[in-house]
LOFIVO-925154 format. One record per residue: residue number from 1; x, y, z of N, C-alpha, C, CB in turn. Coordinates in pm, 1 decimal, m for minus. Glycine has a CB too. Layout:
LOFIVO-925154
> k nc1 nc2 nc3 cac1 cac2 cac3 cc1 cc2 cc3 cbc1 cbc2 cbc3
> NUM X Y Z X Y Z X Y Z X Y Z
...
***
This chain:
LOFIVO-925154
> k nc1 nc2 nc3 cac1 cac2 cac3 cc1 cc2 cc3 cbc1 cbc2 cbc3
> 1 m2120.8 m2593.2 391.8 m2216.0 m2538.4 352.1 m2157.2 m2385.0 439.7 m2365.4 m2625.1 386.1
> 2 m2187.3 m2275.4 418.1 m2146.2 m2144.9 504.9 m2223.6 m2081.0 541.9 m2076.8 m2057.4 459.9
> 3 m2211.1 m2045.2 672.2 m2317.3 m2010.0 734.5 m2387.5 m1827.4 730.5 m2272.6 m2060.8 870.6
> 4 m2479.9 m1804.2 783.4 m2509.2 m1665.1 711.8 m2382.2 m1567.6 774.8 m2686.3 m1596.5 756.7
> 5 m2326.4 m1567.3 916.8 m2231.2 m1523.5 945.8 m2103.9 m1502.7 865.4 m2221.9 m1576.0 1026.7
> 6 m2043.0 m1611.3 809.8 m1953.4 m1580.9 698.0 m1999.8 m1525.8 552.8 m1887.6 m1699.6 675.9
> 7 m2114.5 m1544.2 533.3 m2154.7 m1489.2 416.4 m2169.8 m1326.2 438.4 m2287.5 m1561.5 371.3
> 8 m2231.6 m1264.5 519.1 m2219.0 m1129.3 560.1 m2070.4 m1097.0 629.3 m2339.1 m1100.5 660.7
> 9 m1977.9 m1155.5 648.3 m1845.7 m1110.2 676.9 m1772.0 m1089.5 546.6 m1772.6 m1208.3 767.0
> 10 m1785.9 m1165.4 437.2 m1710.4 m1162.6 330.4 m1820.1 m1059.4 267.2 m1671.5 m1312.9 256.7
> 11 m1916.6 m1008.2 279.4 m1978.0 m905.6 197.9 m1919.9 m788.8 291.0 m2155.4 m916.2 177.9
> 12 m1910.1 m785.6 394.9 m1872.7 m680.2 480.7 m1739.4 m645.6 415.7 m1866.3 m719.9 639.0
> 13 m1663.6 m756.9 428.6 m1535.8 m723.1 345.4 m1494.2 m664.8 234.4 m1492.0 m797.8 323.0
> 14 m1598.3 m731.6 125.2 m1605.5 m642.0 31.6 m1635.4 m506.9 32.0 m1667.3 m680.5 m31.7
> 15 m1727.6 m496.5 115.9 m1783.9 m310.9 127.1 m1607.9 m226.9 159.1 m1940.0 m273.0 334.1
> 16 m1533.8 m276.4 236.8 m1428.2 m230.8 256.7 m1390.7 m190.4 189.7 m1366.1 m272.2 289.4
> 17 m1342.0 m314.7 97.9 m1267.2 m280.7 m16.2 m1319.3 m155.8 m157.9 m1251.6 m425.4 m69.1
> 18 m1409.9 m221.4 m127.1 m1518.1 m83.1 m224.9 m1456.4 53.6 m159.5 m1743.7 m84.4 m180.0
> 19 m1479.6 106.6 m14.2 m1465.2 234.2 m1.7 m1350.4 243.5 5.9 m1524.2 293.9 85.8
> 20 m1250.9 138.4 64.4 m1112.1 217.1 m0.3 m1072.8 231.8 m148.8 m992.0 148.7 49.3
> 21 m1118.9 159.1 m241.9 m1073.6 216.6 m375.2 m1189.5 348.1 m405.3 m1077.2 80.3 m508.4
> 22 m1298.1 347.1 m356.9 m1359.1 520.2 m375.2 m1312.0 603.2 m278.3 m1525.8 544.3 m360.8
> 23 m1223.2 581.7 m199.8 m1138.8 686.3 m90.8 m1020.8 700.0 m216.7 m1069.3 601.5 104.3
> 24 m987.4 618.8 m260.2 m854.0 618.9 m347.9 m905.6 675.6 m480.4 m779.2 458.8 m370.3
> 25 m968.0 663.2 m533.9 m1026.3 766.5 m636.8 m1019.1 891.8 m668.8 m1119.0 772.5 m630.9
> 26 m1078.7 931.6 m505.5 m1059.0 1094.7 m478.9 m958.9 1134.7 m409.3 m1161.9 1158.1 m410.7
> 27 m833.7 1065.5 m400.0 m759.1 1090.9 m361.0 m701.6 1210.9 m485.8 m702.1 973.1 m314.9
> 28 m584.9 1302.7 m398.3 m499.4 1424.5 m514.3 m410.9 1346.2 m578.8 m400.0 1563.7 m443.5
> 29 m380.9 1220.3 m568.2 m290.3 1130.6 m675.5 m379.3 1031.6 m749.4 m167.5 1038.5 m597.8
> 30 m399.8 981.3 m825.3 m443.6 849.8 m856.6 m314.4 706.9 m895.5 m541.9 885.9 m988.9
> 31 m349.6 626.8 m822.6 m277.8 500.7 m817.3 m346.3 406.5 m871.1 m242.4 459.6 m695.5
> 32 m312.5 322.6 m959.6 m401.2 218.4 m1024.2 m362.6 86.3 m893.4 m343.3 177.5 m1223.2
> 33 m401.1 m9.2 m908.2 m442.1 m98.4 m789.5 m260.7 m151.5 m777.4 m593.9 m248.8 m835.5
> 34 m191.2 m207.1 m893.3 m57.8 m249.8 m822.4 15.6 m116.3 m756.1 50.1 m325.1 m940.1
> 35 40.6 m8.7 m791.5 71.0 128.7 m732.2 m1.8 57.6 m582.8 m16.4 296.8 m825.0
> 36 m109.9 147.2 m567.2 m131.5 120.5 m422.3 m136.2 m22.2 m331.1 m247.6 175.0 m406.6
> 37 m113.8 m128.0 m407.7 m46.9 m282.4 m334.0 74.2 m237.8 m322.2 m44.6 m441.8 m424.8
> 38 183.3 m172.7 m363.6 298.5 m125.5 m341.8 364.0 m50.7 m209.1 301.6 m58.3 m433.4
> 39 254.8 23.5 m232.9 255.1 136.4 m123.1 203.6 84.9 18.9 156.7 261.7 m171.4
> 40 119.2 m47.1 m6.4 53.8 m86.5 131.7 210.9 m147.5 164.9 m109.6 m215.0 132.9
> 41 236.9 m250.8 109.5 373.9 m306.2 137.0 480.1 m284.4 180.2 411.8 m331.8 77.5
> 42 487.8 m134.2 139.5 574.4 m72.1 166.9 550.1 m9.3 329.4 588.1 15.0 54.2
> 43 432.8 42.5 344.1 394.1 64.8 473.4 373.5 m36.7 573.3 293.8 125.4 467.4
> 44 355.2 m173.9 556.5 344.7 m247.9 628.5 535.7 m274.1 689.4 250.8 m359.6 552.4
> 45 608.1 m243.2 591.4 778.4 m300.8 550.2 793.7 m209.8 718.4 901.6 m212.0 340.6
> 46 743.6 m117.8 695.2 799.2 43.4 766.2 724.1 m8.9 913.8 711.0 242.3 673.0
> 47 593.2 m19.2 922.3 515.4 m51.1 1029.1 596.3 m157.6 1139.4 381.6 m112.1 966.9
> 48 602.6 m276.6 1075.6 686.8 m411.2 1149.9 828.4 m392.9 1151.4 667.1 m558.1 1071.3
> 49 847.3 m267.9 1116.1 1024.7 m235.3 1138.8 1112.2 m313.6 1028.3 1088.7 m300.3 1309.0
> 50 1043.2 m336.2 964.9 1115.0 m464.0 864.2 1141.0 m384.5 709.9 980.2 m629.1 837.9
> 51 1212.0 m301.3 682.1 1216.4 m232.7 572.5 1209.9 m308.3 454.0 1318.1 m160.0 573.6
> 52 1133.6 m277.5 377.6 1176.4 m341.5 177.4 1219.1 m267.4 101.7 1063.0 m387.0 70.2
> 53 1305.8 m339.2 37.8 1418.8 m298.9 m52.4 1350.4 m311.6 m182.0 1557.1 m390.5 m41.3
> 54 1411.2 m177.5 m265.2 1330.0 m233.4 m405.3 1363.3 m396.5 m407.2 1398.5 m148.9 m571.9
> 55 1460.6 m422.3 m422.7 1509.9 m545.9 m514.3 1422.9 m685.3 m466.9 1693.4 m573.6 m489.2
> 56 1370.7 m666.6 m276.0 1283.7 m776.6 m270.1 1121.4 m704.6 m316.9 1294.5 m848.7 m101.1
> 57 1118.8 m629.2 m357.5 954.5 m600.8 m458.5 978.8 m655.4 m598.9 903.5 m406.2 m488.3
> 58 1094.7 m671.5 m653.8 1067.2 m669.3 m754.4 1089.8 m853.3 m793.1 1147.6 m549.1 m819.8
> 59 1094.1 m894.1 m640.7 1055.1 m1075.4 m661.9 945.1 m1114.1 m644.1 1116.1 m1175.1 m576.1
> 60 870.3 m1034.0 m587.1 727.6 m1100.5 m542.8 668.6 m1077.5 m636.0 648.2 m1057.9 m425.4
> 61 616.5 m1242.7 m714.7 569.1 m1275.1 m824.8 422.8 m1163.7 m876.4 539.9 m1433.4 m800.9
> 62 328.7 m1178.1 m765.0 183.6 m1115.6 m765.9 198.2 m950.5 m807.9 107.7 m1133.7 m598.8
> 63 343.4 m901.2 m796.6 359.8 m727.3 m796.6 363.7 m692.1 m937.7 509.9 m661.0 m719.7
> 64 379.7 m858.1 m1022.0 399.6 m741.0 m1166.3 553.8 m768.5 m1217.4 385.4 m535.8 m1112.4
> 65 577.7 m734.0 m1361.0 738.3 m770.8 m1355.9 798.1 m669.0 m1309.4 810.1 m804.9 m1486.2
> 66 938.1 m621.1 m1333.3 1037.5 m601.5 m1260.5 1006.3 m459.7 m1336.5 1179.6 m697.8 m1263.7
> 67 1004.2 m442.5 m1469.0 976.7 m279.5 m1505.5 860.2 m219.5 m1472.8 980.1 m249.4 m1645.0
> 68 765.0 m313.1 m1420.2 594.4 m266.0 m1385.3 628.5 m196.3 m1218.3 447.3 m449.9 m1377.0
> 69 715.5 m322.8 m1141.3 780.4 m284.5 m1009.8 816.4 m106.9 m987.2 929.0 m377.9 m1006.4
> 70 916.8 m113.6 m1057.7 1045.0 m3.0 m1071.8 915.4 98.5 m1096.2 1195.3 m23.9 m1225.8
> 71 849.2 92.7 m1254.8 792.2 252.8 m1277.0 707.8 245.2 m1151.7 689.6 295.3 m1438.6
> 72 601.3 154.9 m1089.4 559.0 238.9 m975.8 631.8 258.5 m825.8 435.2 191.0 m952.0
> 73 754.3 234.6 m858.6 827.4 324.9 m722.0 895.3 432.0 m765.9 940.5 245.5 m630.4
> 74 901.0 457.1 m900.5 958.6 598.7 m920.9 821.5 651.1 m924.3 1062.0 633.4 m1061.4
> 75 705.4 654.9 m967.0 570.1 701.0 m981.3 543.1 737.1 m822.5 462.0 580.4 m1054.0
> 76 569.3 643.3 m701.1 551.9 678.3 m582.8 648.7 787.9 m545.4 557.6 568.4 m505.0
> 77 768.3 759.8 m597.1 855.2 843.8 m516.2 825.1 1008.6 m581.7 1030.6 783.5 m532.9
> 78 796.0 1033.8 m732.2 765.1 1130.2 m770.6 672.7 1211.4 m738.5 761.3 1114.5 m847.1
> 79 527.8 1088.4 m669.5 416.0 1178.0 m599.2 494.8 1226.3 m484.1 269.4 1095.5 m548.9
> 80 571.3 1167.7 m413.4 607.7 1196.0 m267.9 553.7 1108.8 m150.3 564.3 1329.9 m239.2
> 81 503.4 1029.7 m201.9 440.6 897.1 m106.2 585.3 779.2 m21.6 326.5 774.0 m252.5
> 82 653.2 785.6 m111.9 792.8 666.0 m60.9 893.4 790.3 m74.6 845.0 489.9 m195.7
> 83 984.2 716.5 m17.9 1165.5 759.6 19.2 1266.5 666.7 m14.2 1202.2 777.2 181.7
> 84 1358.0 665.8 m71.3 1433.6 578.3 m65.9 1540.2 589.6 79.4 1493.3 583.2 m200.7
> 85 1656.6 501.2 93.8 1729.2 527.5 192.0 1795.8 409.5 238.2 1660.0 587.7 282.8
> 86 1955.2 436.6 246.4 2029.5 318.6 267.8 2043.4 291.7 444.3 2182.0 340.9 186.6
> 87 2058.3 195.6 454.7 2121.1 123.9 610.2 2229.3 87.2 596.4 2059.3 m0.2 674.2
> 88 2288.8 165.3 698.9 2462.0 175.5 754.9 2539.2 212.9 629.4 2538.3 9.2 821.5
> 89 2620.7 154.7 581.4 2703.1 210.2 475.0 2669.0 144.8 342.4 2851.9 192.4 506.5
> 90 2610.7 23.2 317.0 2526.5 m62.8 256.9 2491.1 30.1 148.6 2410.8 m121.1 344.6
> 91 2519.9 80.9 51.6 2508.9 195.9 m58.3 2415.8 116.2 m198.9 2698.4 253.7 m112.4
> 92 2462.7 m17.8 m165.5 2445.3 m116.6 m264.9 2266.6 m130.2 m294.9 2522.6 m265.9 m203.7
> 93 2228.6 m120.8 m144.1 2049.6 m158.4 m132.5 1969.3 m54.7 m127.3 1999.4 m235.8 m2.9
> 94 1893.6 m12.5 m166.9 1802.4 95.8 m152.4 1708.8 29.3 m112.6 1770.4 180.0 m260.1
> 95 1638.5 74.1 32.9 1496.3 17.1 89.1 1394.1 142.3 103.3 1516.5 m61.4 251.0
> 96 1297.8 106.8 84.6 1184.9 205.4 75.3 1100.3 233.8 178.0 1106.0 173.9 m15.4
> 97 1051.4 370.2 209.8 987.6 344.0 347.7 847.5 492.2 314.2 1141.1 373.8 520.6
> 98 734.1 500.5 354.2 625.5 570.6 300.3 690.1 691.1 419.4 442.4 490.1 308.0
> 99 629.5 831.7 301.9 634.7 922.8 372.8 488.6 995.6 474.8 692.6 998.5 278.3
> 100 558.0 1125.1 549.4 436.4 1143.1 610.2 344.6 1161.4 534.5 431.3 1229.6 689.1
> 101 319.8 1195.8 390.5 214.2 1234.4 310.4 133.6 1065.8 319.1 274.6 1304.6 138.4
> 102 199.5 987.7 274.2 171.6 858.5 232.4 87.8 825.3 393.9 330.8 756.4 179.1
> 103 163.8 829.4 473.2 92.9 757.9 633.9 m16.1 829.9 682.5 199.1 760.4 774.1
> 104 m21.8 973.5 605.8 m134.7 1046.6 670.0 m261.2 957.6 586.9 m128.4 1238.3 639.1
> 105 m203.0 961.0 443.7 m304.4 887.1 349.9 m387.8 770.9 413.3 m226.0 824.9 229.7
> 106 m319.1 705.0 422.6 m330.8 565.1 455.7 m415.9 564.0 599.1 m174.8 493.0 466.3
> 107 m397.3 686.4 685.9 m419.1 717.7 806.8 m572.4 717.5 812.6 m349.8 842.9 844.4
> 108 m610.3 791.3 699.7 m721.1 878.1 651.8 m821.4 742.2 578.9 m654.9 1019.9 525.3
> 109 m801.0 657.9 518.7 m863.5 565.6 475.3 m908.9 458.3 587.7 m786.9 518.9 375.2
> 110 m786.0 413.4 685.4 m836.2 375.5 779.1 m959.8 458.1 871.8 m732.4 349.7 833.6
> 111 m943.5 585.1 917.1 m1024.7 596.3 1007.1 m1177.1 579.0 860.1 m988.0 761.5 1119.5
> 112 m1185.5 616.7 763.2 m1285.1 571.9 643.0 m1359.9 482.9 668.6 m1232.3 527.4 528.8
> 113 m1255.3 371.7 691.3 m1262.4 225.9 715.0 m1331.0 188.1 852.5 m1117.7 167.3 710.9
> 114 m1304.6 245.0 973.7 m1393.7 271.0 1106.8 m1487.2 306.5 1114.1 m1367.3 335.3 1182.7
> 115 m1536.1 427.1 1029.3 m1652.2 485.3 1022.9 m1761.6 365.8 987.0 m1642.4 603.1 920.8
> 116 m1693.9 286.6 868.1 m1763.5 186.6 801.1 m1797.5 90.8 855.2 m1715.8 146.5 714.7
> 117 m1716.0 33.9 966.2 m1764.0 m60.0 1056.9 m1826.8 m21.2 1147.2 m1687.4 m126.4 1104.8
> 118 m1836.0 83.4 1222.4 m1925.1 134.6 1324.3 m2073.6 128.3 1287.2 m1888.1 274.4 1354.7
> 119 m2077.2 190.0 1123.1 m2255.5 163.2 1049.2 m2309.2 22.8 1062.7 m2265.1 186.7 862.4
***
């Protein structure tokens, strides 16, 4: 049996997701859920100082097919939200990191969520 607190906690979580989705729909760039999730994973890798490689993203089953992942990577690069880089002299593995534009966007989403929490 679930308590009222856990029910309201889940509803609170759903409200935050709704807020994030609404915020995303008003952004100057349009990303579907898969592209947004990809951006979030890249940003988390950057935040944790564990850059994620393109090939690493294509191995995540929940991200979809390799073609979809690569298409979304290209989209994010074209929109200026991520950039590719190499570590050391290894030119065989491309890593991805968010740009300042992406970090600013994700920060604004976080600020909106904090405002929702304060209400």
